Structure formats: structure tokens, C-alpha cells
Steps between C-alpha positions, in 0.01 A plus 500: 500500500804632682604858415820686569420756763816707519641720222856404564413129500297555188798636314733224619242230434531547130797268533237236556466468126852366494423185689141422404629225274606308815140409559450371147615171350856539367392364165289811441810714462612278208177506298459707186300819558132483412443766236140549606631617837800713410317722250391819674160518327423147619620545855297785657518312833874581535420832658574645845270792581753630750789519244496831314718576196601848390724620217647848493677658205701826491876457450504149356203527268618239245581249774169573669312416179690174448451387860133586493444329165676187634256513801786437743314617809183312404703180477654555842148560634397159361802341672372641830134399454509218759592731791238588759578866558279727709645831387592640160849435362605733215746427220630812327751568224657837557817704459718494816816685393712191577517134390276343765182317591349506849197448719377800697290391802371856555282481189511123450648542153761302309688749288659358185736775386532562127872550563520136614297378202717707264822362656374139467406558137817682397772347718413173668318368191765600242771284354833576676676579168254787443569668835782725607651300781635650821879448534613249767137402568294187424352499150153648475216374279324172431645193666553192284175305454273794584289645213411866476131420550576297814726777634234767457175322583648273770682785671206743501262236638756379752590851618131598531409190703814529710424859594141407571575227747873551561534129444774370272312176435179660369540358150499138616120498498482439131552203266854404410532696177365824649720457808806454277426824317475693824807337656709567190377856471552577869849347513598689185387832642660450842829407331491816284404714801804369690723545193428871501612534863791256532662677795301398808504756779460437872168684484377260232604199707320644808182589311175329590476378140733225385727570204340464158695195395440333840128529426556340161681204656229470767223495241674233295584290809135491614388406151758227476413377850133465402542348153862380445423336168335808355777739611802269485648666186467851646646391835797337331557811288459771764488362852832421672535125574552569873152658526305234313477229774324737742226612254252224586533580868458872437185440300353269767558766760319760290224250421437430867476870581260552210267218599465630857460870430382575142326204338165565683470826307524346153202393290635171380237448227609827340860406558464196276382725217786743559746213483393439141562854383767581249737791540664524157281586201579460128565874450750503786759353263494837321592700813 
């Protein structure tokens, strides 16, 4: 069994989860999830001994309790079960003082800030007519066709996996319905993030990170390039027509890079089980 031998590669290799579906028959992504697999009690094999989860409380105690009860970090750990990591990777919910989420290579920890979770829950996932809008700025809140549950669960999962692997296509590993939830949640949150900072500075343009809404378009383009039928409605609603023709080529380029560098570090048998997981649960409709 091949094992990642470098800590930096180990962190980046989490993006491998994004493309593991490329090695599986395309039909698998369309099949209905097997309930005997997606139930946590019946799927003890979806574990990665090198993925550690840690909740901290303090300032956001109520949010801490809801996130922990929902088992958000445990679900992310299951998503990452196919990866062959040599060193520990820690997921932590914590207070950061700012709306953010980030990976710190010094302690190999993905920090999911309560400020970010709170902002998703109380801004990005709220109907626009219930928010105080910023004058002369794009409207904040839920985009048409995105439910509150999709906006919260899809965004949190997408942000966590993005920060883990710094790969915008990480959600494309899953079946079509799960992928749609993540794509919709991530696009909604990037749109709202950009809406709160409509004036783009030179420093922002020069930053090593692309602009929030650019990430949203890139995510959607890769998804549409991989499965045009599944994501056609979202592409037509949100992706500019001039960008759509290049999406298949963009996805093939990413696919080629993945096959050569990352696929050897993915347990494909476990990946098939992960592909049948569900992300939304019945109680999520009450969020």
C-alpha cells in the first residue's frame, strides 16, 4: 500500500477525494444511496485513524452544541476515510475573532471558525427580505433555488473540504444529489461573501487567493464540465454563457492532473462506500 510520506503532500492530497469517482463507473454516481451504508452505526469502516476531530466551546456555546450534536466533524471525517495519510490531520471548531476558515500547516489543523459558521447560518442562509441589505451592493442572502438546509450544510462541508485540500472541486467525489447540495451551498456562500465586499481593491486582485465569487464560478464550471446533465440547470442560472463551453476542457485538465499525482493515494474500495453517503438528513430541514 502506498502511503503519503510528506506532511505538505499529505495535506494537499486530501483533494484526492474529489476525483476518486473518476475511477468508478459513471452509473454509480446516479444510483440511490444504500441505507445500510450511509447509516453511521452500520458503517464503522468509514474511519480514518489519522483524521482527528475536536470541538471547542467558549464564546459560541450554543453554536458549539448544535454543531457537535449534528456531528459535522465526524461526517467530514467519514468523507476523508479513503485517504492514505501517514500523519495526523486535525479538524477543529474554534473561535478565531474573524469570519474565516483555514488550514495551518504548523500543527496540521483545519480550523473551522465559529464566526464563519455563524455568518453562514445568519446571513448566507437567510431569505434576502429578512436581511438589512447594504446600499449600492449586491443583495445578500439565499439565492433563488437554494434552500436554507442546502446553504448551511453544503457550505460548511464545502468550506471544510476546500480548506483541507485547497481544491475547489473536492465535492465532485460524491453522487449527483450530494454534489448538488455542496455546489449550491458553496456558490451561495461565495456570492454572499463577495456581496459584503463589492469594492475590489488592488490588494485583493493581487492576493494569492482568487476572489470569492471567482471560486464559486470555478466550482460550478468543474461540476458542469464533469456532469453537464446533472448541473445544467445551475449552470444556466448562474454561470455566464461565455464560460460554459470551456468547462469540459477545464475538468479534463484537472482530471488528468489528479490521475497522475493523487489517485494512487486513494483507497478505491472505501471510495465507493463514501460515494453512497448522504449529506442532508431529515432534521436539516429544521435548521
